[in-house]
C-alpha positions in Angstrom: -19.2 -20.2 14.2 -20.0 -20.6 17.9 -21.4 -17.4 19.5 -20.4 -15.2 16.5 -22.3 -12.1 15.9 -21.1 -11.3 12.4 -18.7 -13.9 11.0 -20.8 -17.0 10.3 -18.0 -19.1 8.7 -14.5 -18.9 7.3 -13.2 -21.5 4.8 -9.7 -22.2 3.6 -9.5 -21.9 -0.2 -6.9 -21.3 -2.9 -5.2 -17.9 -3.6 -7.1 -17.5 -6.9 -10.2 -16.8 -4.8 -8.7 -13.6 -3.7 -8.3 -12.2 -7.2 -11.6 -10.2 -7.1 -10.5 -8.3 -4.0 -10.7 -4.5 -4.3 -7.1 -4.0 -3.2 -4.1 -5.6 -4.8 -2.8 -6.2 -1.3 -5.6 -8.7 -0.9 -5.0 -10.4 -4.2 -3.7 -13.9 -4.9 -0.8 -12.3 -6.9 0.3 -10.4 -3.8 0.2 -13.5 -1.6 2.2 -15.4 -4.2 4.8 -12.6 -4.5 5.3 -12.3 -0.8 5.7 -16.1 -0.5 8.9 -15.7 -2.5 10.3 -13.4 0.2 9.9 -15.3 3.5 6.2 -15.3 3.9 3.5 -18.0 3.7 0.2 -17.1 2.2 -3.3 -18.5 2.6 -6.6 -17.6 0.9 -10.0 -17.8 2.7 -13.6 -17.2 2.0 -15.4 -15.3 4.7 -19.2 -15.5 5.2 -20.8 -12.5 7.0 -24.3 -13.9 7.0 -27.0 -11.6 5.5 -24.3 -9.0 4.7 -22.6 -11.2 2.1 -19.3 -13.1 1.5 -15.8 -12.0 0.6 -12.3 -13.2 0.0 -9.5 -12.8 2.5 -5.7 -13.0 2.0 -3.6 -13.8 5.1 0.2 -14.0 5.1 2.4 -15.0 8.0 6.1 -15.5 8.9 8.6 -16.2 11.6 9.9 -13.4 13.8 12.4 -15.4 15.8 12.8 -19.1 16.7 9.5 -20.2 18.2 7.7 -16.9 17.5 5.7 -15.9 14.4 3.0 -13.4 13.5 0.2 -13.2 10.9 -0.8 -10.2 8.8 -3.8 -9.1 6.8 -3.0 -6.1 4.5 -6.0 -3.9 3.7 -8.4 -6.6 4.9 -10.8 -8.0 5.5 -12.9 -6.2 2.9 -16.3 -6.2 4.6 -19.5 -6.3 2.5 -20.8 -3.0 1.2 -23.7 -2.6 3.7 -21.8 -3.8 6.8 -22.3 -1.5 9.9 -19.8 1.3 10.0 -19.5 1.7 13.7 -16.1 1.0 15.4 -17.6 -1.4 17.9 -19.3 -3.5 15.1 -16.2 -3.5 13.0 -13.9 -4.3 15.9 -16.2 -7.2 16.9 -16.1 -8.5 13.3 -12.3 -8.3 13.2 -12.1 -10.0 16.6 -14.2 -12.8 15.3 -12.1 -13.1 12.2 -8.9 -13.2 14.3 -10.3 -16.0 16.5 -11.5 -18.0 13.5 -8.1 -17.8 11.8 -6.2 -18.9 14.9 -6.7 -22.6 14.1 -5.2 -22.2 10.6 -2.0 -20.6 12.0 1.1 -22.2 13.7 0.9 -22.5 17.5 3.9 -20.1 17.7 1.8 -17.2 16.4 2.0 -14.4 18.9 -0.5 -12.0 17.3 -2.3 -11.2 14.1 -2.0 -7.7 12.6 -4.8 -6.0 10.5 -4.6 -3.0 8.2 -8.3 -2.4 7.9 -9.2 -0.8 4.5 -11.9 1.6 5.6 -11.1 5.3 5.9 -12.3 8.9 6.6 -11.6 11.9 4.3 -9.8 15.2 4.6 -9.6 16.6 8.2 -11.6 13.8 9.8 -10.1 11.6 12.6 -9.0 8.2 11.2 -11.1 5.2 12.1 -10.0 3.1 15.1 -10.5 -0.3 16.6 -11.7 -1.1 20.1 -10.1 -3.3 22.7 -8.8 -6.0 22.7 -7.1 -4.5 19.6 -4.1 -2.3 20.2 -2.5 0.1 17.7 0.7 -1.3 16.3 4.0 0.4 17.1 4.4 1.2 13.4 2.0 1.1 10.4 2.9 -1.3 7.7 0.9 0.2 4.8 0.4 3.9 4.3 -2.4 5.1 6.6 -2.8 8.4 4.7 -2.9 8.9 1.0 -4.4 10.9 -1.9 -6.9 9.4 -4.3 -7.3 11.0 -7.7 -10.7 10.5 -9.4 -10.0 9.4 -13.0 -13.6 9.5 -14.1 -13.7 13.1 -15.4 -12.1 13.9 -18.8 -8.3 14.6 -18.8 -8.7 18.3 -19.0 -11.0 18.3 -15.9 -8.5 16.2 -14.0 -5.7 18.7 -14.9 -7.9 21.6 -13.8 -8.3 20.1 -10.3 -4.5 20.1 -9.8 -2.6 23.1 -8.4 -1.7 25.6 -11.2 2.0 25.0 -10.5 1.6 21.3 -11.1 -0.1 21.8 -14.4 2.7 24.2 -15.4 5.3 21.7 -14.3 3.8 18.9 -16.4 3.8 21.2 -19.4 7.4 22.4 -18.6 8.7 18.9 -18.5 7.4 18.2 -22.0 8.6 21.6 -23.3 12.1 20.9 -21.9 12.2 17.6 -23.9 11.6 15.1 -21.1 10.7 11.8 -22.7 8.5 9.3 -20.8 9.0 5.6 -21.7 7.3 2.5 -20.4 10.2 0.1 -19.7 8.7 -2.5 -17.3 11.0 -5.4 -16.5 13.8 -4.2 -18.9 14.1 -1.0 -16.9 14.5 -2.4 -13.4 18.2 -1.9 -13.3 17.9 1.8 -14.2 15.2 2.1 -11.7 17.2 0.5 -8.9 20.2 2.8 -9.6 17.9 5.8 -9.2 16.3 4.2 -6.1 19.7 4.0 -4.4 20.4 7.6 -5.3 17.0 8.5 -3.7 17.7 6.4 -0.6 21.0 8.1 0.0 19.5 11.6 -0.5 16.4 11.0 1.6 17.7 8.6 4.2 15.3 5.7 3.4 15.8 2.0 3.2 15.1 -0.1 0.1 14.7 -3.8 -0.8 17.3 -5.7 -2.7 17.0 -5.6 -6.4 15.6 -9.2 -6.6 12.5 -7.8 -4.8 11.8 -5.4 -7.6 12.7 -7.8 -10.4 10.4 -10.3 -8.8 7.4 -8.0 -9.1 7.8 -8.0 -12.9 8.8 -11.7 -13.4 6.7 -13.6 -10.9 4.4 -16.2 -12.6 1.1 -16.3 -10.7 -1.2 -19.1 -11.9 -0.1 -18.4 -15.4 -1.1 -14.8 -15.1 0.9 -11.6 -14.9 -0.2 -8.5 -13.0 -0.6 -5.3 -14.9 2.5 -3.7 -13.4 4.2 -0.8 -15.2 7.5 0.9 -14.8 7.7 4.3 -16.4 11.1 6.1 -16.9 11.6 9.8 -17.6 14.6 10.5 -19.8 16.3 13.9 -20.4 19.1 14.4 -22.9 19.7 10.6 -23.0 19.9 10.3 -19.2 17.3 8.5 -16.9 16.2 11.1 -14.4 13.2 9.6 -12.7 11.1 6.4 -12.6 7.9 5.1 -11.0 6.3 1.7 -10.6 2.5 1.6 -10.8 0.2 -1.4 -10.4 -3.2 -1.5 -12.2 -5.7 -3.8 -10.3 -9.4 -3.8 -10.9 -10.7 -0.2 -10.8 -7.6 1.2 -9.1 -4.1 2.1 -10.1 -1.6 2.4 -7.3 1.7 4.3 -7.4 4.0 1.9 -5.5 7.5 3.1 -5.8 9.3 6.2 -7.1 13.0 7.2 -7.6 14.8 10.2 -9.0 18.2 11.5 -9.8 19.9 14.5 -8.1 20.5 15.9 -11.5 18.3 18.3 -13.6 15.6 18.4 -11.0 14.4 21.7 -12.6 12.9 19.9 -15.6 10.1 18.4 -13.4 10.3 14.9 -14.6 8.3 13.4 -11.6 5.3 15.5 -12.5 5.3 14.3 -16.1 5.7 10.7 -14.9 2.7 10.8 -12.6 0.5 12.4 -15.3 1.5 9.8 -17.8 0.6 7.0 -15.4 -2.8 8.7 -14.6 -3.6 9.0 -18.3 -2.7 5.3 -18.9 -4.7 4.2 -15.9 -7.7 6.1 -17.1 -7.3 4.5 -20.6 -7.1 1.1 -19.0 -10.5 1.6 -17.2 -9.3 2.5 -13.8 -11.4 5.0 -12.0 -9.0 5.8 -9.1 -5.3 6.6 -8.9 -3.9 6.0 -5.5 -0.7 8.0 -4.7 -0.1 5.6 -1.8 1.3 7.5 1.1 1.5 11.0 2.6 2.0 12.6 6.0 -1.2 12.8 8.0 -1.3 16.6 7.8 0.8 19.4 6.2 3.2 19.7 9.2 6.5 20.8 7.6 8.5 18.9 10.3 7.0 15.5 9.5 9.4 13.1 7.8 6.9 12.7 4.9 6.2 16.5 4.5 7.7 16.5 1.1 5.5 13.7 -0.1 2.4 15.5 1.3 3.3 18.7 -0.6 4.1 16.9 -3.9 1.2 14.4 -3.9 -1.6 16.8 -2.8 -0.6 19.1 -5.6 -2.2 16.7 -8.0 -5.6 17.4 -6.4 -7.8 14.5 -5.3 -9.2 13.4 -2.0 -7.1 13.0 1.1 -8.0 9.9 3.0 -7.1 8.6 6.4 -7.1 4.8 7.0 -7.0 3.2 10.4 -3.4 2.0 10.2 -2.1 -1.2 11.7 -3.9 -2.9 14.6 -2.9 -6.0 16.5 -4.9 -8.8 18.1 -2.8 -10.8 20.6 -2.8 -14.6 20.8 0.1 -14.7 23.2 0.1 -11.3 25.0 3.5 -11.6 26.6 5.3 -12.3 23.4 3.3 -9.6 21.7 4.3 -7.1 24.4 8.0 -7.9 23.9 7.7 -7.5 20.1 5.8 -4.2 20.6 8.7 -2.8 22.7 11.3 -3.8 20.1 9.2 -2.3 17.3 8.9 0.9 19.2 12.6 1.1 19.6 13.1 0.5 15.9 10.7 3.2 15.0 12.4 5.7 17.3 15.8 4.9 15.7 14.4 5.3 12.2 12.9 8.7 13.1 16.2 9.8 14.7 18.2 8.8 11.6 15.7 10.5 9.3 15.7 13.7 11.3 19.5 13.7 11.5 19.8 13.1 7.8 
């Protein structure tokens, strides 16, 4: 590439080439799945010179007639020994954005990155330098908890808060039964999800989205996607969807009933998923989304409290950052996105 410092070449390839990506969000499966819901997906091979090569998944879609945008979730995954400075990484992503421009429609207003790198605990999150600008809203969770699954199960339990260990035991003592239902349990899960959405003031996809996760045929392969359901006295109380990909298992979605919350079904569900992930060879369990800090007034304060109780390492990713191809259109979208975020926060607070 002309005048490039880091990115030597980028080559269009098939989505299968993305299957070795660390994150499921950079996998060919995810690109194929999103293509069923209004997106178009492309796979690339990036060449970073002496640092190495890596896959890259890009998805893009229309925003309005004559306007589209591109998105790279948790990518690009830079080689292991790539420089860690914000200037170097910003330069690399800028080169990537420019190299991808020719593969995108002329109507593309901007490309959005969710860089996968992170800091831990109380550190400031990573950031990108100009010409990147922080998006009006993060697409993927910027803050999360990672549970190390490499110790034995008893050691993992001991790293949890005492109350969480007690609640796991209490759920079993009360007779909560954990079942793996997968595709057959989607209808029950969706009923619980609607109950959760009404209680917590959140929005959810249509049921076809969740059915599609379990039924999509990607190059003759199926992702290791698991739906766990907690049942109490014959009644579904709670359910979670977890995706196993490479060395990581990620808790994607959760739902719970308003009934019998005292039997602590969600605690037992998470522990079962962690045990299964460990048995499947995963070394990390990603609880996928918390508030950035323990502020009790944050809309995700409850998730922070619940998920950090399982122990683990709190991490802070960079969040979503935009590189403008057509600055005026990008600016107009940014304003609209800011208004939408304000309305969502107002409704959440009012709820």
